[in-house]
C-alpha positions as CSV (number, residue, x, y, z in Angstrom):
1,M,126.0,89.9,144.5
2,T,122.7,91.7,144.4
3,E,119.6,89.6,143.7
4,I,116.8,91.2,141.8
5,A,113.3,89.7,142.0
6,L,111.4,90.1,138.8
7,D,107.6,90.5,139.2
8,G,106.5,92.2,136.0
9,N,105.6,95.5,137.7
10,T,108.6,97.1,139.5
11,L,111.7,96.7,137.2
12,T,113.8,99.8,136.7
13,S,116.3,100.7,134.0
14,A,119.0,100.9,136.7
15,E,118.2,97.3,137.7
16,V,118.3,96.2,134.0
17,L,121.7,97.8,133.8
18,R,122.9,95.9,136.9
19,I,121.7,92.6,135.4
20,A,123.2,93.5,131.9
21,S,126.6,94.2,133.4
22,G,126.6,91.0,135.4
23,G,126.3,92.8,138.7
24,A,123.1,91.1,139.8
25,T,121.5,87.7,139.7
26,V,117.8,87.3,139.1
27,T,114.9,85.3,140.5
28,L,111.2,85.2,139.9
29,S,109.3,87.0,142.6
30,S,107.0,84.8,144.7
31,N,104.2,87.2,143.9
32,A,104.6,86.6,140.2
33,L,104.4,82.8,140.1
34,P,100.7,82.5,141.0
35,K,99.9,85.0,138.2
36,V,102.0,83.0,135.7
37,Q,100.4,79.8,136.7
38,A,96.9,81.3,136.5
39,A,97.4,82.4,132.9
40,R,98.9,79.1,132.1
41,S,95.8,77.3,133.4
42,V,93.8,79.3,130.9
43,V,95.9,77.9,128.0
44,E,95.6,74.4,129.4
45,R,91.8,74.7,129.6
46,I,91.6,75.9,126.0
47,L,93.6,72.8,124.9
48,S,91.6,70.4,127.0
49,N,88.3,71.8,125.6
50,D,89.6,71.7,122.1
51,E,88.9,75.4,121.6
52,T,90.5,77.3,118.7
53,V,92.6,80.3,119.8
54,Y,95.2,82.2,117.9
55,G,98.8,81.6,119.0
56,I,97.8,78.5,121.0
57,N,96.6,76.1,118.3
58,T,96.7,78.0,115.1
59,G,99.3,79.1,112.6
60,F,100.9,82.5,112.9
61,G,100.6,85.8,111.0
62,A,99.0,85.3,107.7
63,L,98.6,81.6,108.6
64,V,96.2,82.4,111.4
65,H,93.3,80.4,109.9
66,E,95.4,77.1,109.9
67,R,94.2,74.9,112.8
68,I,97.0,72.8,114.3
69,S,96.3,69.3,115.8
70,P,97.1,68.7,119.5
71,E,99.9,66.3,118.8
72,D,101.7,68.9,116.7
73,L,101.5,71.9,119.1
74,S,105.0,71.4,120.5
75,Q,106.5,71.0,117.1
76,L,104.6,74.2,116.0
77,Q,106.4,76.2,118.7
78,T,109.7,74.7,117.8
79,N,109.2,75.3,114.1
80,L,108.2,78.9,114.9
81,I,111.4,79.9,116.6
82,R,113.6,78.0,114.2
83,S,112.1,79.6,111.2
84,H,112.1,83.1,112.7
85,A,115.8,82.9,113.9
86,T,116.9,84.6,110.7
87,A,118.5,87.8,111.9
88,I,121.7,89.1,110.2
89,G,124.4,91.6,110.9
90,E,126.9,92.0,113.7
91,L,126.2,90.2,117.0
92,M,124.5,92.1,119.8
93,S,126.8,92.9,122.7
94,K,126.8,90.7,125.7
95,E,125.4,93.6,127.8
96,S,122.5,94.2,125.4
97,V,121.6,90.5,125.2
98,R,121.5,90.2,129.0
99,A,119.4,93.3,129.2
100,M,117.0,91.9,126.5
101,M,116.6,88.6,128.5
102,A,115.9,90.5,131.7
103,V,113.2,92.6,130.0
104,R,111.7,89.4,128.5
105,I,111.5,87.6,131.8
106,N,109.9,90.6,133.5
107,S,107.3,90.9,130.7
108,L,106.4,87.2,131.0
109,A,106.3,87.4,134.8
110,K,103.5,89.9,134.6
111,G,101.1,87.0,134.2
112,N,99.4,87.8,130.9
113,S,101.4,85.6,128.5
114,G,100.3,82.1,129.4
115,V,103.7,80.6,129.2
116,H,104.7,77.5,131.3
117,P,106.8,78.5,134.3
118,E,109.7,76.4,133.0
119,V,110.2,79.0,130.3
120,L,110.9,81.6,132.9
121,N,113.1,79.2,134.9
122,Q,115.3,78.5,131.8
123,L,115.7,82.2,131.1
124,I,116.7,82.8,134.7
125,H,119.2,79.9,134.6
126,F,120.8,81.4,131.4
127,L,121.2,84.8,133.1
128,N,122.5,83.5,136.4
129,F,125.0,81.1,134.7
130,D,125.9,83.8,132.3
131,I,124.9,81.8,129.2
132,V,124.5,84.6,126.6
133,P,122.9,83.7,123.2
134,A,124.7,84.9,120.1
135,I,122.2,87.2,118.5
136,P,122.6,89.0,115.2
137,R,121.3,92.5,115.7
138,L,119.4,93.2,112.5
139,G,116.0,91.7,111.7
140,S,113.3,93.3,113.8
141,L,110.7,95.6,112.3
142,G,109.5,96.8,115.7
143,A,106.0,95.2,115.3
144,S,105.0,91.7,116.1
145,G,107.8,92.4,118.5
146,D,111.4,91.8,117.9
147,L,110.7,88.5,116.3
148,A,114.0,87.6,114.6
149,P,116.4,88.6,117.4
150,L,114.3,87.1,120.1
151,S,114.0,83.8,118.1
152,H,117.8,83.5,118.3
153,M,117.5,83.8,122.0
154,A,114.7,81.2,122.1
155,V,116.5,78.6,120.1
156,C,119.3,78.6,122.6
157,L,116.8,77.8,125.4
158,I,115.9,74.6,123.6
159,G,119.6,73.7,123.2
160,E,120.1,74.8,119.6
161,G,121.9,77.8,118.2
162,E,125.1,79.4,119.5
163,V,126.2,81.4,122.6
164,L,129.0,83.8,123.2
165,C,132.3,82.7,124.5
166,E,134.6,84.5,127.0
167,D,137.1,85.2,124.1
168,G,134.4,86.9,122.1
169,G,133.7,84.0,119.8
170,V,130.8,81.6,119.7
171,E,130.2,78.0,120.6
172,P,127.2,75.6,120.4
173,T,124.6,76.2,123.1
174,S,124.7,72.5,124.0
175,N,128.2,72.9,125.4
176,Q,127.1,75.4,128.0
177,L,123.9,73.4,128.9
178,T,126.1,70.4,129.6
179,K,128.6,72.5,131.6
180,H,125.9,73.8,133.9
181,G,123.8,70.6,134.1
182,L,120.8,72.1,132.3
183,I,118.5,70.3,129.8
184,P,116.9,71.9,126.7
185,L,113.6,73.6,127.3
186,E,110.6,71.7,126.0
187,L,108.3,74.2,124.4
188,R,104.6,73.8,125.0
189,A,101.6,75.5,123.4
190,K,102.1,79.3,123.1
191,D,105.6,79.2,124.8
192,G,107.5,80.0,121.6
193,L,105.3,82.7,120.5
194,S,105.4,84.4,123.9
195,L,109.2,84.3,123.9
196,I,109.6,86.1,120.6
197,N,106.6,88.4,120.4
198,G,107.6,91.4,122.4
199,T,109.6,94.7,122.5
200,S,112.6,93.4,124.5
201,Q,115.4,94.2,122.0
202,M,114.0,97.7,121.6
203,C,114.0,98.1,125.4
204,S,117.5,96.8,125.8
205,F,118.9,99.4,123.4
206,L,116.8,102.1,125.1
207,V,118.0,101.2,128.5
208,L,121.7,101.3,127.5
209,A,121.2,104.6,125.7
210,E,119.2,106.2,128.5
211,Q,122.0,105.6,131.0
212,K,124.6,107.2,128.7
213,I,122.4,110.2,127.9
214,A,121.6,110.8,131.5
215,D,125.3,111.3,132.3
216,L,126.1,113.1,129.0
217,L,123.5,115.8,129.7
218,V,125.0,116.6,133.0
219,Y,128.5,116.6,131.4
220,A,127.1,118.9,128.7
221,D,126.2,121.5,131.4
222,L,129.6,121.1,133.1
223,I,131.3,121.6,129.7
224,L,129.1,124.5,128.9
225,C,130.2,126.2,132.1
226,T,133.8,125.4,131.3
227,S,133.3,127.2,128.0
228,I,131.5,130.1,129.8
229,E,134.6,130.5,132.0
230,A,137.0,130.2,129.0
231,R,135.0,132.7,126.9
232,K,134.3,135.0,129.8
233,A,130.7,134.9,129.1
234,S,128.0,136.0,131.5
235,V,126.1,133.9,134.0
236,K,123.3,136.4,134.2
237,P,121.1,134.6,131.6
238,S,120.8,131.9,134.2
239,D,119.2,134.2,136.7
240,A,116.4,132.3,138.5
241,R,114.0,135.2,137.8
242,V,114.4,134.7,134.1
243,H,113.4,131.0,134.2
244,D,110.6,131.5,136.7
245,A,109.1,133.8,134.1
246,R,109.2,130.9,131.6
247,P,109.0,127.9,133.9
248,H,109.7,124.9,131.6
249,P,111.1,122.2,133.9
250,G,114.2,121.5,131.8
251,Q,115.1,125.1,131.4
252,K,114.8,125.7,135.2
253,L,116.9,122.6,135.9
254,V,119.7,123.6,133.6
255,S,119.8,127.2,134.8
256,Q,120.0,125.9,138.4
257,R,122.9,123.6,137.4
258,I,124.7,126.5,135.8
259,R,124.2,128.7,138.8
260,Q,125.5,126.0,141.1
261,I,128.5,125.2,139.0
262,L,129.5,128.9,138.6
263,H,128.4,130.4,141.9
264,D,132.0,130.5,143.3
265,S,133.8,131.4,140.1
266,P,136.6,133.9,140.5
267,I,136.7,134.3,136.7
268,I,133.0,135.3,136.6
269,D,133.6,137.7,139.4
270,S,136.6,139.2,137.6
271,H,134.5,140.5,134.6
272,S,131.1,141.0,136.3
273,N,131.2,144.7,135.5
274,C,132.6,144.5,131.9
275,D,131.0,146.4,129.1
276,Q,129.8,143.3,127.1
277,V,126.1,143.6,126.9
278,Q,125.0,140.2,125.5
279,D,126.7,136.9,124.6
280,A,126.1,134.9,121.5
281,Y,123.1,132.7,121.5
282,S,125.2,129.5,122.0
283,F,126.0,130.8,125.5
284,R,123.0,133.1,126.3
285,C,120.3,130.6,125.2
286,A,122.0,127.5,126.6
287,P,119.5,127.0,129.4
288,Q,116.6,127.1,126.9
289,V,118.3,124.7,124.5
290,H,119.9,122.3,127.0
291,G,116.7,122.5,129.0
292,A,114.5,121.3,126.2
293,I,116.9,118.4,125.6
294,N,116.7,117.4,129.2
295,E,112.9,117.3,128.9
296,R,113.2,114.8,126.0
297,L,115.3,112.6,128.4
298,V,112.5,112.8,131.0
299,A,110.0,111.8,128.4
300,L,112.2,108.9,127.4
301,Q,112.6,107.7,131.0
302,S,108.9,107.8,131.6
303,T,108.1,105.8,128.5
304,L,110.9,103.3,129.3
305,S,109.7,102.9,132.9
306,I,106.2,101.9,131.6
307,E,107.5,99.6,128.9
308,L,109.8,97.7,131.1
309,N,106.8,96.6,133.2
310,S,104.4,95.8,130.3
311,A,103.1,92.7,128.7
312,T,104.0,93.0,125.0
313,D,103.2,89.7,123.3
314,N,100.1,88.5,121.5
315,P,97.6,87.2,122.4
316,L,97.4,88.2,126.0
317,V,95.7,86.1,128.7
318,F,93.4,87.7,131.4
319,P,92.4,84.9,133.8
320,D,88.8,85.1,135.0
321,L,88.4,82.2,137.5
322,S,84.8,83.1,138.2
323,N,83.7,83.2,134.6
324,P,86.1,81.3,132.3
325,G,85.6,81.6,128.6
326,S,86.9,82.9,125.3
327,H,87.0,86.5,126.6
328,E,90.1,85.5,128.7
329,V,92.3,85.6,125.6
330,V,92.6,88.8,123.6
331,S,94.4,89.2,120.3
332,Q,95.8,92.8,120.2
333,G,98.8,94.9,119.4
334,N,100.9,95.5,122.5
335,F,103.9,94.2,120.5
336,H,103.9,97.4,118.4
337,G,106.9,99.5,119.2
338,E,105.6,102.9,117.9
339,V,105.8,104.6,121.3
340,L,109.4,103.5,121.7
341,A,110.3,104.4,118.1
342,L,108.9,107.9,118.3
343,T,110.6,108.4,121.7
344,A,114.0,107.3,120.3
345,D,113.6,109.4,117.2
346,S,112.7,112.5,119.3
347,M,115.7,111.9,121.6
348,V,118.1,111.7,118.7
349,S,116.9,115.0,117.3
350,A,117.5,116.5,120.7
351,L,121.0,115.2,120.8
352,F,121.7,116.7,117.4
353,E,120.6,120.1,118.8
354,L,123.0,119.6,121.8
355,G,125.8,118.9,119.4
356,S,124.9,121.8,117.2
357,I,125.1,124.4,120.0
358,S,128.2,122.8,121.4
359,E,130.0,123.1,118.0
360,R,129.0,126.8,117.9
361,R,130.7,127.4,121.2
362,I,133.8,125.8,119.9
363,D,133.8,128.3,117.1
364,Q,133.3,131.2,119.5
365,M,136.4,130.1,121.5
366,L,138.7,129.5,118.5
367,D,137.9,132.7,116.6
368,P,140.2,135.5,117.9
369,A,137.9,138.2,116.7
370,R,135.3,137.1,119.2
371,S,137.3,135.4,121.9
372,G,140.2,137.8,122.4
373,L,142.4,134.7,122.6
374,P,145.1,133.7,120.2
375,A,143.8,132.3,116.9
376,F,142.8,128.6,117.4
377,L,144.5,128.8,120.8
378,A,147.9,128.2,119.1
379,K,151.1,129.3,120.9
380,D,152.4,130.8,117.7
381,S,149.4,131.5,115.4
382,G,150.3,131.2,111.8
383,L,153.3,129.0,112.3
384,E,151.1,126.7,114.3
385,S,147.5,125.7,113.8
386,G,146.7,124.9,117.4
387,L,143.2,123.3,117.8
388,M,141.9,124.5,114.4
389,I,141.1,120.9,113.3
390,V,139.3,120.0,116.5
391,Q,136.4,122.1,115.2
392,Y,136.5,120.1,111.9
393,V,136.3,116.9,113.9
394,A,133.3,118.2,115.9
395,G,131.7,119.2,112.6
396,A,132.3,115.7,111.1
397,S,130.8,114.0,114.1
398,L,127.9,116.5,114.0
399,S,127.3,115.7,110.4
400,E,127.0,112.0,111.2
401,L,124.7,112.9,114.1
402,H,122.6,114.8,111.6
403,G,122.2,111.6,109.7
404,H,121.2,109.8,112.9
405,A,118.6,112.5,113.4
406,A,116.6,111.4,110.4
407,P,113.6,109.7,111.9
408,R,113.5,105.9,111.5
409,T,109.8,105.7,112.5
410,I,108.6,107.3,109.3
411,F,109.4,104.2,107.2
412,S,107.0,101.3,107.4
413,T,106.7,98.2,105.2
414,S,103.8,95.7,104.9
415,T,104.7,92.1,105.8
416,S,103.2,88.7,106.2
417,A,101.0,88.8,103.2
418,G,99.5,92.1,104.3
419,Q,98.4,90.8,107.8
420,E,101.1,92.9,109.4
421,D,100.7,96.0,107.3
422,H,102.2,98.7,109.5
423,V,105.4,98.4,111.5
424,S,107.2,100.9,113.8
425,M,110.9,100.2,113.0
426,G,111.3,100.6,116.7
427,A,114.4,98.4,116.9
428,T,116.1,100.4,114.2
429,A,115.2,103.7,116.0
430,C,116.4,102.5,119.4
431,W,119.6,101.1,118.0
432,N,120.1,104.4,116.1
433,L,119.7,106.3,119.4
434,L,122.3,104.1,121.1
435,Q,124.8,104.8,118.2
436,A,124.0,108.5,118.4
437,T,125.3,108.7,121.9
438,Q,128.8,108.0,120.6
439,R,128.6,110.9,118.2
440,I,127.3,113.4,120.7
441,A,130.0,112.3,123.2
442,E,132.6,113.1,120.5
443,V,131.3,116.6,119.9
444,L,131.2,117.3,123.6
445,A,134.7,116.0,124.0
446,C,135.9,118.5,121.3
447,E,134.3,121.4,123.2
448,L,135.8,120.2,126.5
449,V,139.3,120.0,125.1
450,V,139.0,123.4,123.5
451,A,137.6,125.0,126.6
452,C,140.3,123.6,128.9
453,E,143.0,124.9,126.5
454,A,141.3,128.3,126.4
455,L,141.4,128.4,130.2
456,E,145.2,128.1,130.0
457,F,145.3,131.7,128.9
458,N,143.6,133.0,132.1
459,E,145.6,133.1,135.3
460,I,142.5,133.3,137.4
461,S,141.1,130.1,138.7
462,P,137.6,128.9,137.5
463,S,134.9,127.5,139.7
464,K,135.5,124.4,141.8
465,H,133.4,122.2,139.6
466,V,135.2,123.4,136.5
467,V,138.6,123.0,138.2
468,S,137.7,119.4,139.1
469,L,136.6,118.6,135.5
470,K,139.7,120.3,134.1
471,Q,141.9,118.2,136.4
472,R,140.3,115.1,135.0
473,V,141.0,116.2,131.4
474,R,144.5,117.2,132.2
475,S,145.2,113.7,133.6
476,I,144.9,112.4,130.0
477,V,145.3,115.5,127.8
478,A,148.4,117.7,128.3
479,P,148.2,121.5,127.5
480,L,149.5,122.5,124.1
481,E,153.2,123.3,123.9
482,G,153.2,123.3,120.1
483,D,151.4,121.6,117.3
484,R,150.7,117.9,117.9
485,S,148.1,115.3,117.0
486,T,145.1,115.5,119.3
487,S,143.4,112.4,117.9
488,S,144.1,110.1,120.9
489,D,143.2,113.0,123.3
490,L,139.7,113.3,121.8
491,L,139.2,109.6,121.7
492,N,140.2,109.2,125.4
493,V,138.0,112.1,126.5
494,T,135.1,110.7,124.6
495,K,135.6,107.3,126.3
496,E,135.6,109.0,129.7
497,L,132.4,110.9,129.0
498,L,130.6,107.7,128.0
499,D,131.9,105.9,131.0
500,G,130.5,108.3,133.6
501,K,133.2,107.8,136.3
502,W,134.5,111.3,136.0
503,L,131.1,112.6,136.8
504,A,130.9,110.5,140.0
505,R,134.3,111.7,141.1
506,I,133.6,115.4,140.4
507,E,130.3,115.3,142.3
508,A,132.0,113.5,145.2
509,E,134.7,116.2,145.4
510,V,132.6,119.4,145.0
511,G,128.9,118.5,145.4
512,R,126.2,116.7,143.5
513,L,124.5,118.7,140.8
514,P,120.7,118.9,140.5
515,R,118.9,116.2,138.5
């Protein structure tokens, strides 16, 4: 099994996914330990000098002015995570919890949090022994970090709370600690606060969404090309000269993909000299629309790459061995998830646009007045309805996606007696994006099933990439021989699009597409 060394600076979303899926163990990089120890020494100095510093020997939030006695510091941290472990709702998936723990370790490993190294060791043991805290999803406001969900993680480290079982149930954490020969973590000054004050839940949802979206956007271009073949639309709008004249990176990328997918298409060649002047916007403007959506993904990936390797708790410690003093600890706001929330909201809006243009292509293929094909692709139109209701399903999923596109960031609420008076709703926004991936996959599945059926009415073979994709579809969706329910067909194709394995097989067979 792959071993991933966490150092606070080089973690990638792909590595988080490996850890989340159980495909990698983790260790603390040898480069990180000295930084962690240096920051911890600052905390120890503050305690030994009886200095007053927020998060170390004071109360929290609105209780910042309450000084805590040295003998109560450990109890303060324990009380903090117990009181904050108040999340509700469905439990986070095992994958998302493991991703969250990996992100938290990497943030603490950066060496600005001041935690005791034993905190990192306990988290690493939990990941490597596959001890997964049972964490209700709902409770973070996306500022002061993901306090409630991370507190449910933290209470498990001290031997309390519950963890997930193999059968999907839960059991007391103490059972798993005993099984693996672990002892409950002893929280020292600042340890509890650093564990729960960060953007790790937000990041975990973003990582899982980013992986799905990255595949879905390539699928979207493959499905677009399948529809172009089925509708006998033109490839000319993807001419490189067009996009060099308006050189947005996403637009150029998508047009390049379209040209590569369709370059060997006998169907395209068969109607290259037809008298159709222009296609509908949903075909002709696809490089511009799909391209803009791809640029939102690039922005998300850039933001996520930075956030995965950031220190996001409060206060932060900046050791200055040559000049120790109060300036080494800074109260600030890196826990605020605004950048993640706005990124997630923007990506959901982009996914809605992708679904909107996809549904319009479905309409183009099912309408005999524009497609030249039988109405709704039925074998006996009138007696049979064919794929009429597939468009309804796409519209229903698109309607839900429209609801997802309402920004979560624009709502804020004042908490903690006005001390925390602006929050990002970042966890809500990132979770919303992850849910939106299901809806966009459903719309794209509808377009793909319709396009493959429309191709049945053309005896000329499409391009190699489209043939390969159609073969995957036909392995689980038979051509229409008469009216039947296509519910399971759509569900199965949606599942495959979210899985990504088809894409790997298609590219292995006929060539990798540009990224």
